[in-house]
N, C-alpha and C positions, 0 to 999 in steps of 0.2 A: 503494499499499499504506500509506503513512504517512497519507494523507487518510482511508482506510478505518479505520485504527486510531484516528485522532482522532475520527471519527464514533462508533465503538463506544464510546470512553471517555466522550464526551459523553452518549450514551444511557444508559449504566450510571450516570452521575453523576445524571441526572435521576431514574432510578428510585430511587436511594439517597435523594435529597431527598423524593420522594413517600412512600417508606416510612418515613423518619424522621419526617415530619410526621404520618403516621397513627399510629405508635407513640407519639409524644410526646402527641398529642391524647387517644388512648384511655387512656394511662397517667394523664394529668391528670384525666380524667373518672372513672376508676375509683377514684382515691385521694382526690379532693377532694369529690365530691358525696355527701351522705348519702342512702342508698337503703333501701327496704324489701325484703322477700322477693320481691315481683313485680317490683320495679324491677331487683333483682339478676339475675333470670332474663332479663329483656329486655336488660339490659347484657351478660350473657353471650353472648346470641345476636348482639348487635351487634359485640361485640369478635371473636368467632369469624368473623363474616362478613367483617370488615376483614382480619383476619390470615390467614384460610385461602382467601378468595376475592378480595378487592380487591387485596391486595398481589401475589398470583400473577398476576392479570390485568394489573396494571401492569407487572409483569416481562415479560409476554408481549408487550404492545403496545409497550413502550419499548425492549426489549433483544432478546427471543428472535426476534421476527419479522424482524430484520435478517439479511441474507445472511451465511451462515457462522457464526451463533450456534448454540449447543448448545441445542436446544429441549427436550431431555429433562430439563434442570434444573427446568423448571417443575414437574414431578411431585414434586420434593422440597419445594417451598415450603409446600404445605399442611400437611404434618407438622411442618416447622419452625415454622410459624405457630402450630400448636396448642401446641407446647413453649413458644413465647415468651409465649402467652396465659397459660400456667400461672404463669410468673414475674411478670407484669405485675399480674394480678388479686390482690386481697386474699386471705388465706387462707380466709376465710369463704365466698368465692364460687367457690372452685376446684372443689368437688364439683358445683355447679350447672353450671359450664362444661362439664365432662366428660360429664354427663348429657345435654347437648344436642349432643354431638359424635358420636353413634352413627353417623349417616350418613356422616361422614368415616371412621370405622374401617371401615365397609363398602367405601368407596371404596379405602382403602389395601389391604384384603384383596383386592379385585378387581384392583388394580395388581400386587400380589405374585404373584397367580395367574397374570396375564399374563406377568410376568417369568420365573416358574418354567417356564411352557409354552415361552416363547421359548428359554430356556436348554436345555431338554430337546430342542427341535428342533435347536438348534445342535450339541448333543453327538451326536445321531443323524447329522446330516450330516458331522460330523467323523469319526465311526467309519466311515461308508460310504466317505468319501473316503480314509481311511487304508487300508482294505482294498484299494482300487484301487491306491493309490500303492505298497503294500507288495510288489505283484507285480513291479514293475520296480526298486524301490529296496531293496538288501539291508540298508541301515543304518536301523534302526527309528526312530532319532531324527530322521533326515532325512525319512523317510516321515511321521512325525507333524508335522514342520514344513510339509511340502507340504500336508498335509491341512488343517491350521489356516489357512494362508495362502490356500488355494484356497477354503475355506468362509467364513472371517470376514475375510479381507483382512490389511492390515498396519498397521491403526490401533493406538491405545494399548490398547484393550480387548482386541483380538486378541493383542497382544504379551503382555499379562498372562496371558491364557489359555494361550498357547504355553509361557510360563515355567513356570506351574504344572503343566501336563501333562508337560513334560519333567523337571521336579523330581521328580514322582511316578514317572515311568518310571526315572530313573537311581537313585532311592532304593530302589525295590522290585523292578523287573523287569529290571534290567540286569546282575545278578550272574552269570548264566550265560555271558555273554560273556567270554572269556578274553583276548582282544586286540581292538584296534580294527579295524574293517573295513579301514582304509587302512594297516595296519601294514606291509604288504609293498610299498607304493608308494615309489618312489624319492624323492618330494618330500613326505614326511609327516614333521613335526617335533614331538617330544614336548615338554612344558613342566612336567611334574610331578615329575621325578626329582631334578634337581640344585638345586632351590630349597627342599628340605626341606618340601615341601607336606604330606606325610603326617605328619611329626613335628609341624609347626605345628598341623595339624588335631587330632592326639591331645592336645596341650597345651591348645589352646582348648576342646576338648570337655570335658576334665576340669575346667578352670576354670568353664565354663558350668554344668556339673552341680552342682558345689559351691556356686556362686553362686546357682543356682536354688533350691537347698534353703534357703539362709540367707535369701534375699529372700523366699521363700514364708513362711517362719516369721515374719519380721519384719512383712510385709505382712498376714498373717492376724490379727495383733494389732489392726489398724486396720479391715480389710475383708476377709472371706474371698473375696468375688468378685474384688476386685482382686488378691488373692494367686494365684488360679487363672489370671487373665488374664496376669499376669507369668510364671507358670510355663509357660503355653502359648506365650508368645512365646519363652522360652528354648528350649523344645522345638523350635519351628519353626526357630530359628536353627541349632540343632544338625543338624536334618534338611537345611537348606539347605546347611550346610557339607559334609555327606557327599555330598549329591547333586552339589554342584559338583566335589568331588574325584573322584567316579566319572565324571563327565562329562569331567574333565581326563584321566583314564586312557584313555577310550574315543574321544575326539575330538581327535586331534592337529591342529595347524595344517598345512594342506596346500595345494599348488599343483595345481589341476586345470584343464586347458585354459588358458583365457585369464583365469583369476581366481585370486585368492588367497582360499581358503575359510577364514575365521577362525571357529572354533568354540572359544573360549577358556573352557572350563568354562561356567558360567552367568553369567559376567561380561562377556564381549565376544562379540558375534555380528555378523558382517558378511561379505558377499561383495564383495571389492575387485577391480575390473577391473585387470588389470596395466597397462594404458595410463594409469590414474589415478595410478600410483606415480611420484613424482619422485625419490625416493632412499631407499636402505636403508643404514643406518650403525650402527656400534656405539655404545653409551651408556656413559659412565663410571660406575663403581660408586657414586660420591658424588653423582650427578646428582639434583637436587631441583627440582620444578616449582613455580613460583609460581602464584598464584590465576588470573592471566590465561591462562597456558599450560594449566592443568587444564581450563579451560572449553572448550578446543578440542582436548583430547587424551583418549584412552582408555587407561587404565592397568591393569596386571595385578592390582593390589591385594596379592596374595600373592607374595612374592619381589621381588628388585631387578631392575629393567628392565636388559636388556643389549642390546636391539635397538630401533631407532626406524624405523618406516615413515612417510615424509613423503609426503603426497598433493598432487596438484596443485590440488585444489579441495575444499571441504567435502564429506564423504560421510556418508550416513545409517548410523549404527551403533547396534546395540541394546546397552544397558548393563545395569545392575541391573534386575530384573524385566523385562528386555528392552524397556524403555522407550526409544524412539528419541531420538537426538540426533545433531547434526552435528559432526564432528571433522576436523581436518587431520592430526593426528599419532596414530599407533598405537604405544604402547610395549608391548613384549612381554618376557617372561622365559622364554627358551627354553633347553632343555638343550644344544643345539648351535647357537649364534648364528652362527658363521662359516659353517657349512654351509648355514644358512638364507639368509644374505646372498648366498653364492655362487650358490645355486640360483635365487634371485629375479633376480639379474643375468643368469644364463644363460637362464632361460626368458623373462623379461620384457624382455631387452635390446632386441629389435626392436620390441616394444610400446611401450616408453618412447621410443625414437627416433621412432616414428610419432606419439606423443602430442605430442612436442616440435614436430614439423613442423606438426601440426594447430594447436597453440597459436600458432605464428608467423604462420600464415595467418590 
């Protein structure tokens, strides 16, 4: 693995050297040589050729062809090359350059159309898979999760899709549910009541609304577009906070079968096999994690942690935007931490012993 990473790093370094040489040479030629109108037109063609074709091809041959490399990034380089050419060429030559790039615009339109078609097909497959999963799964959120994972897998892009779909569901379509599906289960544990989550949400929402108005007014003096972008970001943050709160109400932490099913709002998502749990212990109120611990821990964000679940080995957990990361410690802020500890020890006791025996072997 180390050798593979070293080879990948050397390949990317070679690409950077080639790209830097092309950019430096074209910049020097464009700035230093006196040209006429016809020469400007030819120079525009040459620089576009280098930036939009030669550099992407260099990336393909030096980096993207290697096993495990992300080949889709090659599609982004022509557009980035066109933008770079705009800044490198003198102002008088920019109009000539863009008049010669019409074929690239058509290529970008074709790529965008292919991406839209692909996304529509994925949406269709997710809807069809959701309708099938909904017949056996009473929890709509879990049915959506099964549909996305069955259709798109568990990669980073699929994780972001699942996050956005569940965010829309909890924000818009979940308000008819009065209680969580697992509310009557003996091993379901809430985490939104005793940490003042609702009060914190109301205060933060009020602050964000007033802040958005002020920031929009100030930013509009400089750029109306930037003002609306900042306002949209504030609106998205408010929407995410309310969706996370609704998910916290409807999705308690629960023990099902041989797994600890962790659906902690839109912040922590994981299915933890009970045999992977090494310890469950209370956390002191004044506990603070250093940077090293935070890298291998999942935290509740809202509320003070009162329970720590220690795992035997790193486990894949979905954090913000459901992006996967590996952690060893799970910090939770539960309404009834002692009941949770007792339940895990009761249900997972034999599993933990089996895990310890397997480790010793």
